[in-house]
Each structure stands twice: as structure tokens, then as C-alpha cells.
C-alpha positions in Angstrom: 158.2 113.6 97.5 157.1 111.6 94.4 156.5 108.5 96.3 154.1 110.3 98.5 152.2 111.8 95.5 151.9 108.4 94.0 150.5 106.8 97.1 147.9 109.6 97.4 146.7 108.9 93.8 146.4 105.1 94.5 144.4 105.8 97.7 141.9 108.0 95.8 141.4 105.4 93.1 138.2 103.4 93.4 139.8 100.6 91.2 142.6 100.0 93.8 140.5 97.2 95.5 139.5 98.9 98.6 135.8 98.2 98.0 134.8 101.8 97.5 133.6 101.2 94.1 130.6 99.1 95.3 129.5 101.9 97.6 129.3 104.6 95.0 125.5 105.0 95.2 125.3 105.1 99.0 122.1 104.1 100.7 119.1 103.1 98.5 115.7 102.5 100.1 114.1 99.0 99.4 110.4 98.5 100.0 108.0 95.7 99.4 104.6 96.5 98.0 101.8 95.4 95.8 101.5 96.1 92.1 98.2 98.2 91.7 98.5 99.0 87.8 100.6 97.5 85.0 98.8 99.3 82.2 101.8 101.4 81.2 104.7 100.4 79.1 107.8 99.4 81.2 106.2 101.0 84.3 104.2 99.6 87.2 102.4 101.4 90.0 103.4 99.9 93.4 101.5 100.6 96.7 103.6 100.3 99.8 101.7 100.1 103.1 103.4 101.0 106.3 102.3 100.9 109.9 103.4 103.5 112.3 102.4 104.2 115.8 100.5 107.3 116.8 102.6 109.4 119.2 99.7 110.4 121.4 97.3 107.6 121.4 99.5 104.7 120.7 97.2 103.2 118.0 98.7 101.8 115.0 97.9 103.8 111.8 98.2 102.5 108.4 99.5 104.7 105.7 100.0 104.0 102.1 102.2 105.4 99.4 102.1 104.9 95.7 105.3 104.8 93.6 105.9 104.4 89.8 108.6 101.8 89.3 110.5 100.8 86.2 109.7 97.3 84.9 112.0 96.7 81.9 110.5 93.5 80.5 106.9 94.2 81.5 106.6 91.0 83.5 104.9 92.1 86.5 101.1 92.1 86.6 98.4 93.7 89.0 98.3 91.9 92.3 102.0 90.7 92.3 103.9 91.5 95.5 107.3 93.0 94.4 110.4 94.6 96.0 111.3 98.0 94.6 114.6 100.0 95.2 115.5 103.6 94.8 117.0 104.5 91.4 118.2 107.5 89.6 115.4 109.5 87.9 114.1 107.6 84.9 111.3 109.9 84.0 109.4 112.7 85.7 107.6 110.5 88.2 109.7 107.3 88.1 112.4 107.2 90.9 112.2 103.4 91.7 113.0 100.1 89.9 111.5 96.7 90.6 114.2 94.4 92.0 112.5 91.1 92.5 109.2 89.2 92.7 108.2 88.4 96.2 104.9 86.6 95.4 103.0 86.0 92.3 99.2 86.8 92.3 97.0 83.8 92.0 93.4 84.2 90.9 90.8 81.9 92.4 
């Protein structure tokens, strides 16, 4: 009976090497968008544009959403294209964090 109890404890342990420790957060959305504002400290506003097809007419409709994302070092500027990922709530409005820079904005 004691060997059975020990095996159950080992099976529930995420440190046992079964790879469950890496999947602790579940699925987190990733989106690519453009930095609209970088005027706040450690925060950027990212606008994500999505295209979806209208169910009745079949026309592609563009919709945009703006998200506040955490930028720890303040390295992203307005115009940069970045990838954001869902994160635990950081503040009242911030639920995303900037993962990487996709394309740097170049003024002409």
C-alpha cells in the first residue's frame, strides 16, 4: 500500500520531469500590432488590426483593438511593430506584455 501512495505523489509532482511544469500557464494569446503611444512609464499602447469576413456579404471587414502592454525597459517607440502576449494582470488596464520587436520604425 505504501508503494502505491508514493507513486501517486510522484505522478502529481510537476518537478518529476513529465513536462507539466512548462504548461502551467495554459494557452496565452500572441498578437502582432503597432505601437501607437509610448508616453507612459513602462507601458505602451499597441493597436492590433484584424481582418474578418462578414457572414452575410462576404466582404472583409477590418477591426482594430488597442491594448496596453508592459514594456519593462521603455525601449519601444511609437511606430514600432511588436508582438504582445497575454500576461497576468499587471495593473488595472494592463493584461499584456511585449515579447519582441518585429520591425523598427524608420522615419523618412
